N, C-alpha and C positions, 0 to 999 in steps of 0.2 A: 246309293244305298238308302232305302227308306224303311224305318221301323216304326210301327204303330202299336201302342199299348193302351189298354183301358183297365182301370182299377174300379170295378163296380160301377155305380152310377154317379160317382162324385168326381172322378179324376180321369184324365186321359193324357197321353203324351205322343208326340210325333217328332221323330228324329230323322234328319236327312244329312247324309254325308255325300258330298259331290266332288268330282275332280274333272277339270277341263284342261285339255292341252291344245294349244293353237300353234300351228306352224304355217305361217303365211309369207310366201316368197313372191315378190312382184318383179319378175325379170322382164325386160323388154325383148321383143322378138328381133331376129335378124342379127346382122353383123354389128359389132361395136362401132358406134359412130356418134359424133356430137349431135346435139339438137340444134337445128337451124330453123328459124322462123323468118319468113319474108313477108312483110305486110303489103308490099307492092302498091303503096300509096293509100292503103286502107288504114283504119284505126288499129294501132298496135295491139290493143287489148279487146278488140271486138271479136276475136276468135276467127276472123276472116283473113285468109292469106294462104301461104304455102308453108307447110311444115314438113321437114324431112329429118331422118335420123331417129335416134332413140327418143322415147317419151321422156320428157324432162324430169319427172319425179319418180321414175321407176328404175333408174340405173343403179342405185345403191339403196335398196328398200326391202327390208324383211322384218318380220315380227315373230318372236317366239314368246309364248306366255304359258305358264303353268299356274293354275288357280285351284286352290283347295277351299271348299265352302263347307261350313258346319252350321246347321240350323236345328234349333230345338224349340218346340212349342209345347208348353205344359198348360193344360186347361183344367179349370176348377168349376164345377157346376154346383151352385149354391142358391137354391130357390129360384128367384127371377134373374139371377146373375150368371153370366158365363164369363169367367175371368181367364184371360190369356196372359201368361208370362213367357216371354220368348227371347231368343237371341239369334242373330244371323251374322256370321263372320266370314270374311274372305281373306285368305293369305295368298298373295300372288308374287311370282317372280317374272320379271319382264326383261326381254332383250329387244330393243328397237333400234335397228340400224337404218339411218336415213340421212343421206347427203343429197340435197337437191342439185340438179345440174351437174352430177358427178362426172359425166363424160364431156362437160363443157356445153355452154348454151350461147348461141350467137343470134343476134337480131339485125336484120337489114331492112332498109326501106324499099328496095327494089331488087328485081332479079339481076339487073345490070350491075348494081353495087356488089352483090354476092359474087357474081362471076369475075368481076374485076378485083375482088378482095379489098374493097375500100369503103369508106363512109360507114364503118361499123357503128350501129346505134347502141348496142348493148352487148355486154359479155358477162357471164356469171359462171362460177364453178364452186360447188361445195365439195369438201374433201376432208380426209382425216389428217390431223397434224401429227399423228402417231405413226409408227412403223416406217415402211419404205415407200409409201406413195401408191400402194396397190389400189386399183379402182374396182368398183362394182361391189358385189355382196361379200367379197373377201376382204374388204377394207377393215382396218382397225377402227376403234372409236365408237362402238355402238353405245347407246344409252342402256345401261344395265342397272336395275334398281329393284328393290322389294317394297311392297306396300301391304300393310295390314289394315283392314277396315272392319272395325267392331261395331255391332249394332245390338242394342238391347231395347225391349219395348214391353209395355204393360197396357192392357186394354180390358175394359169392363163393359160388356154388352148387357143392358138391363131391359127386360121385358116388363115395362112399367104397368101395362095393362094388355088385354088381348089385342088391342089395335094400336098400341104405341110402344115403339122401341127406341132406346137411346144407347149410343155407344160413345165412350170417352176413352182416350188413350194418350200415352206419352212415349215418345221414342227418343233414344239417345244414339247418335252416330259419332264414331270416333275414328277418323282416318289417321294413320300413323305412317308418315313418310320417313325416309332416311337421308342423311347428309350426302352431298355429292363431293366431287373433287374440288379442292381449293385452287384458286388462281391468285397468287400473291401479287402479281403485277396489277391485276385489275383491282383487287381489294385495297391495295396500299397506294397505288399511284392514280388509277383512273377514277375511283370513287371521289377523292378530293377534288379532281378536276370537274366532275359532274356537279358536285355540291357547290363549288365556286361559281358555276354557271347558273345556279339557282334551281337545280334539279332536286326533287325530293325522292330519295330512294326508299323511303319507308322502312329503313333498317335492312334492306335486302343486300346480300352479298353473294358472290359466286361460292357455291358449296354449302350455303345455309339453307336448310330445308324449311318447308312450310311447317309451322309449329303445330304440335298436337293439341287439339281442343275438342271439347264436347259440343255437338250441335243438337239443340233441343227442338223437338217437333211435337207440340201438343195438338190434339185433334178432338173434335166433337161432331157427332152426326146423329140424325134422327130419321125415323120413318113412321108416318102417321096414317093409318088406314081409317079415314075419317068416320065412315059409317060401319066399319067392321065387315063389309062385304066386298072389299077391293074395288068398288066402283069409283071411289075418290081416294087418291093417295097423295100425300105431300111429303116430300123427302128433301133433305138438305144437310148442310154441315159447314164447318169452318175449321181451319187449322193451318199449321205451318208444315211445309213439305221440303225436305232436304234432298237435293239431287247429288248423285255422284258426279265428279268432274271427269271429263274425258282424260284418261291417263296420258295421252300424247301431249297434252299441254304442259303439265308440270314435268312430264318425262323429258321434255326438251332441255330442261336445265341440267340434265346429267351428261349431255354431250355438246350443247351450245353454250360452252363455258369459257371459250377463249383458249383452252389448252387441249381440248379433244378434237373439236371440229373446226375447220377453217372455212373461210368464204372469201372469194375474190371477185371483184367486178372491174369494169373498164376503167373506173376512176383510180384504181390502184396502179395503173400503168400509163401515167401521163408524162409527156415530154415537157420541155420548158415552156411551150406555148399552150399547154393545157389539152393537147390532143392525145388520144390513146395510141399506144404503140402495139396494141394487140392486133394480130391478123389471124385469119382462119387457119386452123391446123386440123386435119382429119384424124390424126392419131390421138386416141383418147388417153394415152399414157404420156403425152407431151403437151398437155394444156398448161398455159401459164398460171402460176400461183404467186401470191404475194409473200407467203411464208412457207418455206420448204418443210415437208413432213419429216419428222425425226430430228429437226434442228433444235428443238426446245423453245422455239419462238412462240409467241402468242398472237392471236388475231381471230378474225372471223366474226360471226354474229354471237351475241350473248343474250341468253334468255334468263330472266330473273322473276321470282315471285316474292311478293312481300311476305315475310314470315307470319303476319297476322291474317293472311288470306283465308277466307272462309268458303266452304263449299256453297254452291248456288242454293239459295233458299227463297221460297215464295210463300206469301200468305194467300190462301185460297179459300173462297167461300162460294157456295152454290145453293140454289133453291129450285125445286122442280115440282110440277104437279102432273099427275096422271089422272085423267077423267074418262070414264066409260060413258058414252052417250046412250040415250035410251032408244036409238034407232040404228038399224043396219049393223049393230055390233061394233060401231066405230069406237076407237080409243084415241083420245087426244092427249099429247104430252107437251108440256112447255118447260123449258130449262133455261137457267141463267147462271153463268160462271164468271167470277171475277178473280184475277190473279194480280198480286202486287209484289214486285221484287223487294226482297229483304237484302240479299247479297247476290249480285250478278258480276260477271267478269268485266274488267276494264283494263285497257292497254294504253301504253304510251311509249314512245321511242326517246330514251334519255340522251341519245348521242347527237341530237340536232339542236341547233341554236334557235332562238326566237326569230321573228321576222326582221328583215333588213329595211323595211319601209312599207308604205301603203301605196296602192295604185292611185294614179291621178285620173280624175274624171268622175263619171256617175258611179262607177264601181270602185269603192274605196277599200276593198279587202286588203289585208296584209299579204306581202309576198316574201319569198325565202330564197336563200342560197343553199340548195340541198347539198352541195359539195363541201360545205363548211362544217365538218364534223368536229365535235368538241375534242375527241380523242381519235386520231386517224389510225391508231393501232387496231381499232375494232370498227366493224361496220354498224349494223343496227344493234342497239342495246334495248331490248324490249322488256318492260316491267309489267307484270300482271298483278292487278290488285282488285279491289271490289268497288262496286257502286250499288246504291239502292234505287237508282233511277230505272223507270220502265214499268209497264203494266200491260195487261191484256184482258179482254173480256169476250164472251161469246154467248149468244142467245139463239135458241132454236125452237121451232114449232113442228110437231110431227103428228100426222093423222094416219092411223093404221086401220085397215080393214082385215081382221083375222080371216083365215081360210074358211069359206062357207059356200056350199053349192058349186065347188070347183073354182071359185074366184078368191083371190087375195090381192091386196094392193097397199100402197103407202105413198103419201106425199109429205115432203119435208122441206122446210126453209130454215136456213141458219145464216147468221151474220156474225162475223168476228173481226175484231180490231186489235192490234198489238202495237205497242210503242217501246222502243229500246234504243240503246246506243250500239253495243256490239252484239250481233246475233249468234256468234260462235259457229260460223259456217265453215271454218277451215281447220285443218289439223295442225297448221303452223301458226305459232303465236305472232310472228312477224306479219303474216298475211292477214290476220285478223285486223291488225292496225293499218296495214297498207291499203286494204280494200275499202275502208270507210270513206264515204263521200262527204265532203265538207266544203264550206265557204272559207273559213278563217284558218284552216290548217288542222291536221290530225292530232296535234299536240295541244290545241286550244281547248278551252272548256267545252267539250262536245255536248251539243244539245240532244235531248230525246227526240227521236223522229219515228216515222212510221216504219215498222219492222218489215223485213223481207217476208215474214210469215203472217202478215196481216191478211186474213182470208178474204174479207169483203163479203158480198152476198153469194149464197150457193143454194140452188134449188135442185132437189132430186125427186124422182117419182118412179115407181115401178108398178106394173100390173101383170098378173099371171092368171091364165085361165086354163083349166084342165077339162078336156073332152074325154069322157069315159064311154068308149064305144061298146065295150063288153066288160065283164068282170076281169078279163085278162088282157085287154088292149085299151090303152089310153094315150092321149096326146096332150102335151102341155106346151103352151106358147107364152113366153114372157118378154116384156119390153122394159128397158131401164133408161131413164132420161137424166142427164145432168146438165144444168145450166150454171156456169161458174164465172163470176167476175174475174177479169184478168189480174195478173200479178202486178204488184207495185214496181215502179222503176224510176230512175233518176235521169235528168238531162245534164250532161257533163261537157266540159271542153275536151276536144280531141287534141292530144299532145302533138305539137308540130315536130319536135325533134328531141327525143328523150335523152340523147347524149349531151345536149346543150342545156344546162340548168336554167338559162335565161328564158327558155321556152315553156317554163312551168309556172303555174300560179299557186301551187301548194307546196308542202314541205317534204315531199318525197318523190323519187323518180317515177313512181306510179301515181300520177297527178291526182286523178279523181276529184277534180275541182268542179263544184256545181256552178252552172252558168249564171251570169247576170242577164236578165231578160230585158233588152233595151226597149224603151217606150218610143224613142225617136232615133233617127240615124245619128244624131249628134252624140248619143250615149254609147256608141261602139265605134272603134277605129278600125274599119275594114280596109284592107289593102288589096290591090289588084292580084288576080291569079294569073300567073304566067306559065307557059310551057317550057320544055327543055331548051328551046331556041330563044327564049326571052320574049316571046310574043304574048301580049295580053289576051287571055281567053275569056276573062270575065272581069269587068271593072268593078270598083268598089260600089258605085251607084247601082249597078245591076245586081250585085250580091245583096245589097240592102233591100232592094225590091223583092228578091226571092225570100230573104229571111223574114221580112215584114209579113209577107203573105203566109209563110209557114207558121209564124207565131199566131197570126190571126185565125188560121185554120185549125189550130190545136186548142181543144176545149180547156186544157190545163194552162198552157203557156200564156194564153191571152189574158188570164186572170193574174199573172205574175209580172206584167210589164212594170218596169221601174223598180223591180226587186229581184231577189235571188230565187232560183228554182229550189224546191225543198228536196231533201233526201227522200226518195220513194214517194214523192208527191203526186206522181201520175200513175195511171193504171193502163195496162194493155187491154185489148177488146174482150168482150164477153165471149165465152166458148159454149157451144151447144152441141151435145152428142147424144145419140140414141144407140143402145146396144140391143141385140135380138138374141133370144135363146129358144131353141125348140128341143123338146124331149119326146121320144117315142118309146113307150114301154110295151113289151110283149112278155106275158107271164104264162107259166105252165105249172100245174099242180101234179106232182107225183112223189111217191115215197113219203106221204104225209107232210110234205114241205112245199112251199111256194118258191119257184125259181123265176127270176125276172131278168130279162136282157133289155138293157136301156141304151138306146142310141141317142146321141146328142150332137147338136151343132150350135156353136156360139159365133156370132158375127159381131165383133167389136167395132164401134163406129159405123153402125149399119147405114146411117144417113150418108156417109161418104161413099158407100157402095152404090147408093141410088143416084148420087150426083157428086162429082168430084169437087164441087165448090161448097158442099155442105160438110159439116163436122170438122172444119179446119180450125185447129188450135193455133193461136199466135202468141208470141212472147218476145221479149228482148233479151239478147244474150248477156249474161252476167247482171241482168236487172239494170241496164244502163243504156243510154243512147248518147254517143259522142257527137254532139250537134255542130258546134262551132270550133274551127281549128285555131289553135294558138300559134301564131307565127313569131311572136316576141312577147316575153314576160314583162315584169314590172321594171320601172314604175309607169312606163307608157306602153301598155300592151297593144299588139296589133293582131288582127284576126282575119280569117277568111271563112266564107260560107259557100260550100259547093253543093248546090241544090241537086245536082245530078246524082249524088250519092243516095238520094231518097226518092228517086223516080218510082221505085216499087214500094214506097212507104218505109216506115221505121221499124216494122215488125218482121219477125222471121216465122216461118211455119215450123211448128213443133213436131218433130218425128221421134220423140224420146220414148222408147219402150211401149208398154201397153196403152199409154195415154197418147199414142201417135195420132197425127192427123190423117194417116192412111187407114183404110179399113183392113181388118185382119180377121181370119176365121180359123176355128179349130173344130175338129170332129172327134168325138169320143165314143167309146163302147164300154159299158159297165155290166158286170154280172152281180146280181143281188140275190141272196138266198136267206130264207128265214127258217 
């Protein structure tokens, strides 16, 4: 509902009342069945392998939201000033049910192990600690909470002169959370254990909300028409911008609290020799759990946010110039933007101890015993807080030819770089922490590194020409080109056996350990590769020859010899794509109106239609390449390098949506009347 009012020439008001209802239910297809992943000798987290059963994160996943928004802008016109006093407020109710792996998740290294029901590498089950153990969307224990977000702002836009305009403003954002359920066992027993182990909880407790605070965002901008004829314009500004935080992050504290949602893995079911007793069970209602629902027991993962957590804020400044050239009607624009983090999200897992030692040899990184939790009652205890580390910048140059004599076109170049710690790419707080790639461990003082969203170079160009055969018949042909530098990615160790914590070089079961790039064979302890019958298929010396050649043949790795690969230090290849569009217009004049029928054809990735080897986009799955396999962890690690895994290279062909490496076409028909 929108209401506009004007009071003479001095005042006006705009009032908007909105209501949004979201009902999002993510049910898996087919019969209820656990999730099974069989890597069959490939990297467990490469996405390659065999998966059967339900989708792991859809078995108990629904979202209900009701959002009321109230916005009012009151404007005052006083001479050269246009003053805006406004407010934007959101009142929301959220119910988010999410238990990952609710039907059970099993991981095996081979089809033979799965069929024999042995050598289980991984087991997970998320579930409700409440009720009677019902699985799926009927589970108890959804995160249900209210959030009120108040916003107030003031802006004065001043027309200083006919060709110079300045705007200044100040915005206040006030998010108001509510307390969650208490967990006396965690708050009274676990917190002292964590603090005794040297963990800083930053005053976080289960049930304690993010405190209410005012976020200030001052801003200043200008636009200068230098000559007063719009041939040269300079524009820019600076200010602080406050982002809303994805509600799923703080929302997790309302059910990942140790009393509402439980989580079990294979480590909760070990015999006296440290081997798991879990075996595959196809019945989703009979999956093993460490704490029985309805028993009043505590357990599972715990998500916390520091009470002084602030919404993400950045300082942003930009400067731009638009210049109309004296020939061909060309317009050139140059733009530069700089962003610097004031408060970004930061994560750590409080329930793991420090390193147990350092590796021997050229690689001296610390190593960990991931199974040694500080409090085994709970699994991961994730604390969200803030960091000011990280920045980004982007510059661009655009040359435009406005439509004239049937032709229009544009050429653009841009370059962007971004540095961060956590990019906020997951809906789960624990995954934010687990997915980070490091050398010294995810709980170490994490350095700023190249962001997943560092754009690099990008060139675009388009040209369109219209052939006007008659007043009523015309044909338009357009071409669009994009040349894009590939995505950043990391070189990691491949996990040899996730169930065995000694096969890891990092502090979590999802290893994500950046490799040490050996300068000589003496800097890496390679061991023979043997087949199932014990026959050596590749000696250590042969593996070094393969690895040495691979490193020397990679433009990035050969610069890192004798040091560690950097997070997102490498980039996938450039991508070049051309799209084609053809429009055919037929017009008729009758009834004092013009009626146009327009037929169109769009061919996306037109170059791939011409040649199957053109327009191929390449990328790395999950932004990583698991290069060297870890056969034994610290303090004396052993490795294997299987060059046959990379016979077709380290990149995959991208077939994701409209940006696919395959050409696609669409045909359209439009009726236009005037």
